[in-house]
C-alpha positions in Angstrom: 148.0 -48.4 190.7 144.7 -46.7 190.9 142.2 -47.2 193.7 140.3 -50.1 192.2 143.5 -51.9 191.2 142.6 -51.6 187.5 145.0 -50.4 184.8 143.9 -47.2 183.1 143.0 -47.0 179.4 146.3 -45.3 178.6 148.4 -48.0 180.2 148.6 -51.8 179.9 151.3 -52.4 182.5 152.2 -50.8 185.8 154.8 -51.5 188.4 155.2 -50.6 192.1 158.8 -50.9 193.2 159.9 -50.3 196.8 163.6 -50.5 196.9 166.7 -50.0 199.1 170.4 -49.5 198.8 173.3 -50.0 201.2 176.9 -49.2 200.3 180.4 -48.9 201.7 183.3 -46.8 200.3 186.9 -47.8 201.0 189.5 -45.2 200.1 192.5 -47.2 199.0 194.7 -44.1 198.3 194.3 -40.5 197.3 193.4 -41.5 193.8 191.8 -45.0 194.2 188.4 -45.8 195.7 186.7 -49.2 196.1 182.9 -49.2 196.5 180.6 -52.1 197.6 176.9 -51.7 197.0 173.8 -53.9 197.7 170.5 -53.1 196.0 167.2 -54.8 196.7 163.7 -54.3 195.5 160.3 -55.9 195.1 158.3 -55.4 191.9 154.5 -55.6 192.1 152.9 -55.7 188.7 149.5 -54.9 187.4 148.3 -55.6 183.8 145.1 -54.9 181.9 142.7 -57.7 181.0 143.9 -57.8 177.4 147.5 -58.4 178.5 149.5 -61.5 177.7 149.9 -62.4 181.3 147.6 -62.1 184.3 148.2 -59.4 187.0 151.1 -60.4 189.2 152.7 -62.7 186.7 155.8 -60.5 186.5 156.0 -59.9 190.3 159.6 -60.5 191.5 162.3 -59.6 193.9 165.7 -58.4 192.7 168.9 -58.5 194.9 172.2 -57.3 193.5 175.7 -56.8 194.8 178.2 -54.5 193.0 182.0 -53.8 193.3 183.2 -50.6 191.7 186.8 -49.5 191.5 187.4 -45.9 190.6 191.0 -44.9 189.7 191.8 -41.2 189.1 194.8 -40.8 186.8 196.4 -37.4 186.8 194.2 -34.4 186.8 191.6 -35.4 184.2 191.2 -39.1 183.7 189.0 -41.6 185.6 189.0 -45.4 184.9 186.2 -47.3 186.5 185.9 -51.1 186.1 183.0 -52.8 187.9 181.2 -56.1 188.5 177.6 -56.8 189.4 175.8 -60.0 190.2 172.0 -59.8 190.4 169.5 -62.5 191.4 165.8 -62.2 190.4 163.2 -64.5 191.9 159.6 -64.4 190.4 157.2 -64.6 193.3 153.9 -65.5 191.5 152.8 -68.9 192.8 152.2 -70.1 189.2 155.9 -69.6 188.3 159.1 -71.2 189.3 161.5 -68.8 187.6 164.8 -67.4 188.9 167.4 -65.5 186.9 171.1 -64.7 187.6 172.7 -61.8 185.9 176.5 -61.2 185.7 177.7 -57.9 184.4 181.3 -56.7 183.9 181.8 -53.1 182.7 184.5 -50.5 182.1 184.1 -46.8 181.9 186.9 -44.3 181.0 186.2 -40.6 181.4 188.1 -37.4 180.7 187.1 -34.3 182.6 187.9 -31.1 180.7 187.1 -29.0 183.7 184.5 -28.9 186.5 181.5 -28.8 184.2 182.4 -30.8 181.0 183.4 -34.4 180.5 183.5 -37.1 177.9 183.4 -40.9 178.5 183.5 -44.2 176.8 182.1 -47.4 178.2 181.6 -51.0 177.5 179.8 -53.8 179.3 179.2 -57.5 179.0 176.2 -59.2 180.6 175.0 -62.7 180.6 171.8 -64.1 182.2 171.0 -67.6 183.2 167.4 -68.4 183.8 165.5 -71.4 185.1 162.8 -70.6 182.6 163.4 -72.0 179.1 164.4 -69.5 176.4 165.4 -66.6 178.8 169.2 -67.0 178.8 171.1 -64.4 176.9 174.5 -62.6 176.4 174.7 -58.9 175.7 177.6 -56.6 174.7 177.3 -52.9 175.0 179.6 -50.1 173.8 179.0 -46.4 173.9 180.3 -42.9 174.4 178.9 -39.8 175.9 179.5 -36.1 176.6 178.3 -34.2 179.7 177.9 -30.6 180.5 176.8 -29.6 184.0 175.2 -26.2 184.5 174.4 -24.9 188.0 172.1 -21.9 188.5 
C-alpha cells in the first residue's frame, strides 16, 4: 500500500499479509519424522477504482493445520505423505463467505548426493465454500530436479 491508500498505475490489486507459523516435530525413529504445523494469516486487500470488487472485498483470515510424515528409506529415498486442512473466513462486512480446503499429498524424492535430488509429487485438494460457485476439486501431478550450490 502506498501512503494515500491508493493503488499505483502499474497495479490493480495489492495485499498486506501478516502471518505466523507454529510447529512441532516428533522423531518417531532414526528414519521417521512426524511434523505438526499451524499457519495463520490475515490478508488485507486494496484494489483500484476500476476493479471488479471494492477495496477490502477480498479481505480474509486463513487458518491451517498440517500433518507431514517423512520417511527416509535407505541412504537416498524420502517418502513424504501429508494432509492439510485450511479454513478461510472473508472479513468484509458485505460478505458471508467461508471456505474449507482439504489437501492430501504425496512426495517421493531420490537424493543422488548432498547437492542433487529428483522428486515426484501428487496432490488432491477439494474446497467447499459457503458462496455459490466456489466449490472445486483439483488433482496435481509433477516432477522436479534440484541442484544446490553453496558459495
